[in-house]
N, C-alpha and C positions, 0 to 999 in steps of 0.2 A: 585246211588247217584244223587241228583237233584241240579240244579243251585242255588236254594234258600237255600240249606242246609248251616248251619254255618261252618266255616273253621275247627272247632274242630272235625268235623266228618271225615275229611280227614285223612287217615292213616299217622302216624308219625308227626302229627301236635301238638295236645294237647294244654293245656292252656298256657304254656310258649310261644310257637311259635305263638299262636293266638294273644297274647298281642303284640308281635313284629310285626306281620302282620297288626294289627290295626293301628300302627304308619304309615303304608303305605296306609291307607284307605281301607284295605282289611278285610272284615268281613264275606263274604260268598264265596261259591264255585264260583259263577259268578264273584265276585270281583277279585278273584285270576286269573281266566281265562282271565279277561279283564285287568290284570296288564301287559301291553304290554312292550316288549323290547324297549329301546331307541336307541340301536345300536346293531350291530352284529360283532362278531370277525370272520374274514374269515379264516377258517381252511379247506377249500374245497380241498386244495392240501396237501397231505402227503409228507413230505420231508425225503429223505434218511439221516440217521444220519451223514454220512461222509460229507454231503454237508452243514451242519449247520454252520452259521457264527454269531459271537457276534453282538448284536444290532438288530437282526431280530426277528420277531414274527414267530413262526413255530409250526407245529404239527408233531409228529413222532409216530410210532408204533414199539414195540419191546418187548423182554422178559427181566424180571429182572434177572440179573446174580449175583447181590450182593446187600445186603441192611443191614444197621446197624445204630445205634444211638450213639451219643457222646455229650460231653459238650465242647463248645469252651473255649478259654482262658478268654473271657469276661463273661462266665457263661451261654451263650445261649444254649438251648437244640436243637440239630440239627440232622436231619435224612438225611442220604445219600443213594442214590440208583444208581447202574450202570445199564443202560438199553441198550440192543444191538439189532440191526437188522442185515441183511446179509451184510451191508456195514461197520459197525463199532459200537462203543459204545459211550454213553454220560452219564455224571453224572447229576443227579437231586438232588436238595437240598431243604429241607423244614425246617423251624424253628418253635419251640414250638408246634410240633404235634407228641408227642411220640407214639401215637396209630398207626402211619403209619407203624412202623416196625412190628407190629402185623398183620396189614391189608394186606400189600404188601409182598408177600413171593417170594423167589427165584423160577424161573421157570414160574411165572404167566405172561401172555401177557397183556401189558398195553398200553394205549394211553397217551401221554404227549402233552400239548399245553401251550404255553406262550412265555415269553421273553427269548431269548438266551443271556447269558452274559458271560463275562470273569471272572470266580470266582476261586480264589486260583490258578491262572495260567492255568486254564483249561476252555475250552468251555463247559458251563453248563446251565441247566435250573435252575433258582432260583425261588422257590415257584410256580411251574407250576400247571395248572389244570391237574388232572389225573383221569383215570377211568380204572377199570378192564374190559378187552374186552372178552365178552362171545360169543361163537359161535352162529351165526344167529342173535345176538342183534345189533341194530343200536346205534352207539356211540352218547351220548348226549352232552358231554362236550369237546371233543377233536377232532371232525371232523365235516366238513360241515360249514354252517353259524351258529355260536354259539350265542344264544341270551344273551345280557347283560341287566339286569333290574335295575330300581331304587331300591336301597338297603337301609337298615337301620342297626343299630348296631346289630351284631350277627345274621344277616340274609343275606346270600350271594346269588349271582346269581346262584351259583352251587346248593344250596339248593332249590331255586325257580324252577330251570329247572327240577330237579328230581320230585318235587311235581306236577308240571304242566304236565310233560310227563305222569306220572301215572294217573292223573286226566283225560286227554284226552282219555285214554284207558278205563275208567270206568264210566264216568259221562254221564247221559242222556242229549243230546243236541237237542233241538227242534227249527226248523226254524220258525221265526215269520214274516219276511218280505214277503209280497205276491209274489207268483211265477212270476206273470206278470211283476213286477218291477225288479226282479232279471234278468229275461230272456231278457227284453228289453234293459238292460244296461250291459248284459253279466257279471253279478256279481256272485261271488262264494256263495255257501250256508254257513250257519253259522259254522257247524262243520269243513268243509274244510278250511274256513277262519281262524278259531282258530288254526288249525294244522299248517297252512302255515305262520301265523304271528309269531308263537312261534318257529317253527322248519322248516324254508324254505329250500328247496333243492337248490334254486338259488335266485338271486335278483328278477326275474320275479314273483316267488311265493310270496315273501314278498310284492311286489308292488300291486299285484292283491288282496291280503288279505287286505291291507290298503285301497284300493279303496272301498271295500265292507264296511269296518268299518267307513270310512269317510261319505259315503252316509247314513249308518245306524244312525250315531250320528245326522246328520242334519235332516234326515227324522223324527226321534222321536222329535227333538227340534221343528220342524215346526208343527208337529201334536199337541204338547202340547200348542203351541201358538194359533193354530186354535181352540183348545178346550177351552182355556181361553177366547178367543174372543166370542165363542158361549155362555159360561156361563155368560159373561158380558152382552151380547145382550139380555139375558132373564130377566135382571133386569128392574125395572121400576124407572123412575125419581120421586123425591119427589113432583114436581109440573109441570104443563104444562106451557111452556113458549111460548108466542105468539109474533110473529114478525110483522104480518100484523097490529095488533091493535096499535102498537107503532112505526110503520115505520116513520111517520112524525116527531115524537120527536127524533128518532134516526138519521134521515137524517139531521135534524137541528143541532144536536150535532156534527155530522161529518163535516158539513159545517163550523161550528164555530171554528174548530181546527185551531191552528196557522200555519198549513202547510197542503198541499194536500196529500192525501193517494196515495201510489204507486199502479200500476196495480196489483202487487203481493199481497199487503195488501187487496185490494178489493176482489180479488179471494179467498184468505184465509178466509176473513170474510163471504163470501157466504157459504163456507163449514161449518164454525162454526155456522152460523145462522141456516143452515139446520139441524145440529146436535142438537142444543139447542131446536128447535121446534119439535123434534122427540119424540117418546114414550120411547126409550131406552136412558140411560145416555151416553153422549159424553165421549169418551176416545181417545183424539186426542193429538198427539205430533206435536208441531209447531217448525220446524227447521228453524232458520233464521241466516243468516250471521251477523257478528258484525255490529251493527248500522242499521239493516234492519227494525227496528220498531216493535219488538215483543210486547213490553210493551203497546204501543198504541192499538194494536189489542186486547190485553187482557183487556185493559181499556174499549174499546167499547163493548166487550162481557159482562163485569161487569155492564156497564150502562144498557144494554138490560135486564140483570138479575134483576137489581134494579127496572126498570120500571114495571117488572112483580111481584114486591112485595117480591123478594127473596134477599138473601145476598150472598156476595162473600168472600171467604177466599183466601188470596194471600200469598204464602209462599216463602221466599227467604233463601238461604243457610247461609248468614251471616248478622250480625247486620248492617253493612255499606250498604249492598245492600238493606236490608229491609227498612232502612231509606231513601235510594234513591227512591225506588219504592213508599214509602209513600209520599215523596215530589212530585213526578211526578203525582201520582193519585190524590193527593190533588189539585194540580194546575188545572188538567183537570176536576175533578168531583165536587169539593166543590161549584163552582159557581151554580151548579144545586141542591144545598141543600143536596147533598149526604154526609153522615158522614163517614169519613175515619179515622181509628184508628190504631196506631202502637203498636204492642205487641211483644217486644223483651226481651232479658235478663235484660235490664236496664229500660225498660218502659212498664208499665202495666196499660192501661186506665181503668177507673172504669165504665164509661158510656157505654151504648149500642151504636152500630154503624151499618152502612150498609155494609162497607167493612173492614174486618180485614186484616192488613198487619203484617207479623211477621216472625220470625225465628223458629227454633225447639222449642222455648219457647211456641209456640202455642200448642204443645203436652201437656204441663203441665198447661195450662190455667184452672183455676177452673171452673167447670161446663162445659156445652157444647155450641156449636154455634147453635143459633135458626134459623130455616128456611133457611138453606144454599142451594142455587141452583147451585152454581159454585165454584169449587176449582181450583185455578191456582197454579202450582208448577214451580218455576224457577230453571233451572239447576238441573234436576231430578237425575243426577248421584251423587249428593252430599248427597242424602238421601237414607237410606236403605229401603227395601221393607216393613219391619215391621213398620218403622216410617210413611211411606206414608199411610199404612193401618190404623194406629193409628189416623192419621189426619182425615181420612174419618169417622172413628167411632165417632169422637168428634162432628160430625154434627147432632147428635141426631135424626137419622131417620133410619127406617128399610130399606129405599130406598137409593140408591147411587146417590149423586149429580153428575152433569156434571163435567168432569175432563179435564182440558187443561194444558198440560205440555209444558214448553218452554225450548229450548236448543240453545245455540249459537255455539255448536260444530256440524258442518255439518258432516253427515255420508254418505258415498257412497250409492247410492240408492239400489243396489243389496244386500249389507250387511244390510242396514236398514230394508229391507223387511224380513230378517231373524231375526235380533236382536229385532225388534219391530213388529213382525208379528201379535200380538194381538191388535195392535193399528191402528188407522187411521193416516196417515201422511199428514202434510201440509208443504209447503216449501215457505219461503220468500227468493227469489233469486234475488231481485232487491233492490238497495239502493236508498234512497230518492234523488231527483234531487239536484244538487249543491254540493254534497259531492265530495271533491277533492281527488284524489288518494294520498296515503301516500308514499313519496319517501323513499325507503328502501335501505340501504347500508350494505354490509358485510365488516366490518372493520378489517384489519389485525392487529396483535398485535403491530407492530412497529408504527402504526398510532393512537393508543389508546389515548395517551396524547394529540395529536393534536385535536382529537375528543372532548375531555372534555374541552379544551380551547375554541373550537368553541361553545360548549354548554354554557359555561360561558358567552360568549359575547351575545348569543341569549337571555338568561334569563334576562340579564341586560336591554334588550330592550323590555321586557314585556312578553316573552314566559315563559312557565313552562315545566318541564321535569319530567318524571318517570324514575327511575333507578331500574330495576328488577334484583335481585341477583340470583345466580345459584340455579337450582333445584338439591338438593343433593340426595334426595331419593323420590321415587314415594309414596306419602302418602297424604291423605286428612288432616291428623293431622300434624301440623307443628313440626318439630324436633328442638331441641335446637341447633343442628349443623347449621340449616338454619338461625336461629335467630342470631347466632354468626357471620355467613358469612355476613348477612345484616348489623349487627352492625359494623363489620370491614370496610365494604364498606362506610358506613355512616361517620365513623371517617376519612377515607382516603380522601373522597371528601370534608369534612369540612375543612381539612387541606389544600387541594388543592385550595379551593375557600372560603377563610375566609370572603370575602365580600358578600357572597350569603347566604340567609337563607335556610338551608337544614333541613329536618326532616326525622325521621325514622318511618316506619309503619310495624308491623308484627302481626301475628295472636295471639301471646301470651300476647299482651298488654291488659290491662283492657279496657272494652268497652268504658268507658268514655274518656280515653286517645286517643283511636283510633278515636272517634268521633271528638274530639278537633283538632287532626292533620288533619283530612279530611276537617273540616270546614275551617281551616287556609289555606289549599291547594286550596280549591274551591274559597276562597275569594281572593286569589292571594298573600297573605302575605308570604306564603311559596313558594319558586321558584322551588326547586327540592325535590321530594319525593322518598326516597330510600325504597324499599319494597321487601318483600319476594314473591315468585311466587304464594302462595295460597291465596293472597289477591285478592279481587273480580275482576272478568272479566268485569263486566258491569258498573264500576265506570264511571260517566259522568262528566268530567271537561272540558267544551268547550275551555278554554284557554290553556289547555295542548296540546302542539304541538310537543313534542319530547319524544320518547320512546327509552330507552337504555336497551338492554338485555345482561347481562353478562353471559358468558359461554353458549351462545345460542345453541351450539351443543347438550346440554343435554335435550333440549325441542323437542317435536314433532312439525311438521309444523302447525298442527291445533292449538296447544297451543300458538305458536309464533304469529300466525295470530290473535288470540284473544287478546294477549297482545298488538299487534300493533293497534288493534281496539279501544284501550283506548284513542288514540289521533286522530286528524283529525275530531273532532266533531264540531269545530267552523269554522270560515271563513278563518283563516290564514293557510298558507302552513304548512304541517306537515311532520315529519321525523321519521324514525325508524332506529336505529343503532344496528347491531348485532355484538357483540364482542365474538369471539370464543377463548376458552382457548387452544384448540388443533387445529391443522391445518392438513388437509389431503384432497386429491382430493374428497373423498366421502362427507366429511363435507362441503367443499366448494360448491359442486354440490347441496347438499340438501338446504343449506342456500340461495344459489343464486336462487333456485327455488322459495323461498318466496319473494326475491327481485323482481323477474320477474313476479309474479302472485298475483293478489289481489282477486281471487275468492276462498272463503272458501271451496266450494264443490270440486273444482279442486285440492286444496291443500290436502283435505281429501283423495282423490284418491291417491295422491302421497305419503301421510303418510302411507297408507295401503301397498304400494309397498316398501317404504324405511324401515319402522319399524314394519310392521305387525299390526294386529287388536288390540293388547293389548293397543295401544296408544289411541284408540277411546273410549271416554266416553260411558258408557252404556254396553259395552261388558262384563265386569266382573260382573256387577250387574245382568245381565240376564243369567248367568250360562254358557255363551259361552267360558269363559276362562277355563272351566273344560273339554272342548273337548280334547280328547287325540290324535285324528288322523286327523280330518277335517282341511283343510287349508282354512281359511276365506278370503284369498286373491284370491282364485279360484272362480271367478264369475260364471263360467260355472257350477261348482259343486253346488254352492248356488242356482242357478236357477233350476238345475235338481232336487235338494231335495225339493224345493218349489212346483214344478210341480208334483212330486211323492206324496207329502202330499195332494195336492188338489185332485189328482185322486182317492186316497183311502178314503178320508173323505167325498166325494160326497156332499159337501155343507152343509148338515144337520148333519154331523159328525156321520153317522151311520156306525159302524164298525162290524155289525153282520156277514158280509161275511168274516171278518178277525178276528176271536176270539183270535188267538194267538198274533196278533199285538195289539189288545185291551188289552189283559192281560199284555203285556210288557209295554204298555203305562200307565196302571193303577198303575205301580210301582212308578210313579212320581206324585207329588201333582199337581192338576189342579184347586186349589181354586183361587178365584179372587185375582189378585195382582194389586195394583195401580202402574202401570208401571213395 
């Protein structure tokens, strides 16, 4: 039997069990062998029956001295067996399994394992694992470290253990990781790793197997990224962009900006100009802390593209952000005769233009974009891979335009090199001069009302405030529960501050209503904006100086940092108040870390330690959330896997020396993906 065979070929599986296995994502022999235990029941010590105590987990061996079935007063079908060793006897009880009386006969030696309880006045096993012990056979269910698997309806760990044990004895398993990589890292071979992760003799066996699979997962992931990078680099751009020819015009544009560029912006622009003037299309991710000036960098890149006779498509995740980008780009570029148009769900310009700004509505624009040289995508985690590819296809060219992706969510560098291994990374780690730090406070529950009274006084003197309601569930689609929570907060604050104009904003409002609320807030007529957390990160209201986050403990540090970044964009002193629903030393420590730190990159490192990689945008979209074993907080492992991938790919991705590795890699799609 081969790893690629469908599960139906496994003895005792058949179509019924194949359908159940499919619910666990198991379709092939390989899938079943890679269906790893999530924990192990420790039955390494066999207990004498006379020493059993109620409330303990235990494993015993003995002979069945009596067995029978009966119905209880409540009508339950019950099987009882008495099992004895040299020290005494114990009763085992099972419900609704009438076949057991035919399977387990008196005189048979069995192993029992499970919870010991006081049942009917006796120390008993209730619904224990059992197996008939045959001479010379290794117990699978009642001795040693017994694997416990993710299960589904009518598919138990016991059934899975039996199938996997038999498979390991019959399937052909071929190593595909190069010997030099295994040897240098003292890693186990594939067969031994599979045996030890499913049926370890001790904790060390299990740990060594997991080390091998952790590196395997990340090695393959890194190799796929490198292959995607190579495929991308073989593409040609639709037109040649010149920097030297238009340098004077570009320099003049930069000099006339109403502010000076930071050193970080200048460095990043050099990287982008080098990409734009190259033969292959740019595929660059620009990471920038909140307020670091990513949009201006994108605008300068769009201006150079325009000077070269090409157009730019600028895509934002929401209508409000698209409108904001449209306003910013219009102010910067329209004085130079550049036509900027907004294409969102509510607005569809008829005339041609030089820069298209829009939301996902750009996907459904009639016709295609003519002569596009640059595509800018803001907050890439909000778009699926298919959507991004669809946008590229709308550019009506067999060639791929330059791609610049922006994110305000900093990612720790080691993790970023894994998550975005097929991209070039640029970092804006410097804020514009004059930006004042935002004073951040963790507010205990008994001071909440005092906090709101202070806010009431501030907004009466000209300040404005955001109030962000709790994150109820992790989703890009706003739930009605979140809308209800925001509505309740809006009503509460309206009652508390009847003399202050307060408005509500959430993702389920019609686009026109959202736009009206935002315009009123930007103009200053609305003093407090109550909002759900999925509302835009990049909203720019210079007069907003106060950020309140309710149930702040439900957010990751990076998310809180982004919310905090909505204020402090003007000249006035700004504040962020973190209200926690729950209080504990861990919550206080995490929230205080935000109060003490204003670096998004340092907070991202802390988030990785506090909450793991799932909190970091981009991880799920790139398939890393599917890793079963690898720990993405282990920077040493990440670096080791990157080095291993580089060593075998040899720059030009020639895997002729490693045909088995290449075959394994080809199981995965390596088509071009836009991020």
